[in-house]
C-alpha positions in Angstrom: 12.4 19.8 -0.8 10.2 20.6 -3.8 7.1 22.9 -3.6 4.9 19.8 -4.4 6.4 17.9 -1.5 5.8 20.9 0.9 2.3 21.1 -0.3 1.6 17.4 0.4 3.0 17.4 4.0 3.2 14.1 5.8 0.2 13.1 7.8 -0.2 10.2 10.1 -2.6 7.3 9.2 -5.9 7.4 11.0 -5.4 5.9 14.4 -6.2 2.2 15.0 -6.9 0.7 18.4 -4.3 1.9 21.0 -2.5 4.2 18.5 -2.8 8.0 18.7 -2.5 9.9 15.5 -0.4 13.1 15.8 -2.1 15.0 13.0 -5.8 14.2 12.4 -6.8 16.5 9.6 -10.4 16.4 8.3 -9.3 14.4 5.2 -7.4 11.9 7.3 -10.3 11.4 9.7 -12.6 10.9 6.8 -10.3 8.3 5.3 -10.6 6.3 8.5 -14.1 5.3 7.4 -12.6 3.5 4.4 -10.8 0.9 6.4 -12.3 -2.0 8.3 -11.6 -5.6 9.5 -11.1 -6.7 5.8 -8.2 -4.3 5.3 -4.7 -5.7 5.5 -4.0 -6.4 9.2 -1.1 -4.8 11.0 0.2 -3.6 14.3 2.2 -0.5 14.8 5.7 -1.4 16.1 7.1 2.1 16.4 6.1 5.7 15.5 8.9 8.1 14.5 8.7 11.8 13.5 8.2 11.1 9.8 7.0 7.5 9.6 5.7 4.5 11.4 6.9 0.9 11.4 4.1 -1.7 10.9 4.2 -5.4 11.3 1.8 -6.7 8.7 0.0 -10.0 9.4 -0.5 -12.7 6.8 -3.4 -12.3 4.4 -4.4 -13.1 0.8 -4.7 -10.7 -2.0 -5.7 -10.7 -5.6 -2.9 -9.2 -7.6 -2.7 -8.0 -11.2 0.2 -6.8 -13.3 -0.6 -3.6 -15.2 0.6 -0.8 -17.4 -2.9 0.8 -17.7 -4.5 1.6 -14.4 -8.1 1.1 -15.6 -7.2 -2.3 -17.1 -5.5 -3.4 -13.9 -8.5 -2.4 -11.8 -10.8 -4.2 -14.2 -8.7 -7.4 -13.7 -9.0 -7.1 -9.9 -12.7 -6.4 -10.0 -13.3 -9.4 -12.3 -11.7 -11.7 -9.7 -13.6 -10.3 -6.6 -16.9 -10.2 -8.5 -16.7 -14.0 -9.2 -14.1 -14.5 -11.9 -12.5 -17.4 -10.0 -12.9 -21.2 -10.0 -15.6 -21.1 -7.3 -17.4 -18.0 -8.7 -17.0 -16.6 -5.2 -17.3 -12.9 -4.5 -15.2 -10.8 -2.2 -15.5 -7.3 -0.7 -13.9 -4.4 -2.5 -11.4 -3.6 0.3 -9.3 -0.6 1.2 -6.6 0.4 0.4 -5.6 -0.3 -3.2 -1.9 -1.1 -3.1 0.5 -0.7 -6.0 3.9 -2.4 -5.9 6.7 -1.0 -8.0 10.0 -2.7 -9.0 12.7 -0.3 -10.2 15.7 -1.0 -12.4 18.5 -1.6 -9.8 20.2 1.6 -8.7 17.7 3.9 -10.4 14.2 5.3 -10.0 13.1 3.9 -13.3 10.0 1.7 -12.8 10.6 -1.6 -14.5 7.4 -3.4 -13.4 4.3 -2.8 -11.4 1.3 -4.7 -9.9 -1.8 -3.7 -8.0 -3.7 -5.6 -5.4 -6.6 -5.7 -3.0 -6.9 -7.7 0.2 -9.4 -10.6 -0.1 -10.6 -9.9 3.5 -10.4 -11.3 6.9 -10.7 -15.0 7.5 -9.8 -16.0 3.9 -7.5 -19.0 4.2 -7.9 -20.9 0.9 -8.9 -18.5 -1.9 -10.0 -20.0 -5.2 -7.7 -19.7 -8.2 -8.4 -17.2 -10.9 -10.0 -18.2 -14.2 -7.7 -15.6 -15.9 -4.3 -16.2 -14.3 -2.5 -14.2 -17.0 -4.2 -11.0 -15.9 -5.0 -11.6 -12.2 -3.9 -14.1 -9.6 -3.9 -14.8 -5.9 -1.0 -14.3 -3.6 -0.1 -14.5 0.0 1.0 -11.1 1.5 2.2 -9.8 4.9 4.4 -11.4 7.5 6.8 -8.4 7.2 8.0 -5.2 8.7 7.1 -2.1 6.6 8.0 1.6 7.0 5.1 3.9 6.1 4.8 7.6 5.5 1.4 9.2 4.7 0.6 12.2 2.6 -2.5 13.8 1.1 -2.9 14.9 -2.5 -2.4 13.4 -6.0 0.3 10.8 -5.9 2.2 11.7 -9.0 5.3 9.6 -10.0 7.4 12.6 -9.1 5.9 13.0 -5.6 6.1 9.3 -4.9 9.8 9.3 -5.9 10.4 12.2 -3.5 8.7 10.5 -0.6 10.6 7.3 -1.4 13.9 9.2 -1.1 12.7 10.9 2.0 11.5 7.7 3.7 14.6 5.8 2.7 16.9 8.4 4.2 14.8 8.5 7.4 14.8 4.7 8.0 18.5 4.4 7.2 19.4 7.2 9.5 17.5 5.3 12.2 19.8 2.2 11.6 17.3 0.2 9.6 18.1 -1.6 6.3 15.9 -1.9 3.2 14.7 -5.4 2.5 13.8 -4.6 -1.1 16.1 -1.7 -2.1 14.7 -1.6 -5.6 11.1 -1.7 -4.7 8.4 0.4 -3.0 4.6 0.4 -2.6 1.9 3.0 -2.8 -1.4 2.6 -0.9 -4.3 4.8 -1.9 -7.6 5.3 -0.1 -11.0 6.2 -1.6 -12.9 5.4 -4.7 -10.9 3.0 -6.8 -11.5 4.7 -10.2 -11.0 8.2 -9.0 -7.7 10.1 -9.3 -8.8 13.0 -7.1 -6.6 14.1 -4.1 -6.7 11.5 -1.4 -4.8 9.9 1.5 -1.8 8.0 0.2 0.8 5.9 2.0 4.3 5.4 0.6 5.6 2.0 1.9 9.0 0.3 1.9 9.8 -3.1 3.4 12.6 -3.1 5.9 14.7 -5.7 7.6 13.9 -6.4 11.3 16.5 -4.8 13.6 19.5 -7.1 13.9 18.6 -9.2 10.9 
């Protein structure tokens, strides 16, 4: 385990109703104020030593492909601030989720998108007026393994947590549903790169599937 990985030790996500967090550091407790009813809905199916399994409910997101973080964020903000066919506005929700697709069998990122939940109760979101740069997609309806950590989520640190989480879920008898993909959720100000609460996420197959 690298020094960077030891410095960014895993921490549990702030507790939701009926779920007790094992390690509630000041930073993690503070991050709890950034989530609300408009955040992606989930239930905790199991809590293991390193990670927790979540069942995410269905919800809609605005999603943008990106190479440059600021341009990707600008595309998301354009949609939620009215850049859609109904000029409808949406809340700037937490967390920001990045999805990474890797070249099969490697850790080389071949594509990436970022997304924000459009909030609770959204059932028919309007289409984007700029579909090349930002669109609407259905998300959720899946089982996801999640490990939390604090710090700056560098590519190297994310790769280490991906390996760590993959080893842990496979040792528990679970299989990856998307072996060449992972997600990174970040909490806090969208345009800031300061140390923050992060969650490394991988989709897994339901037991017995």
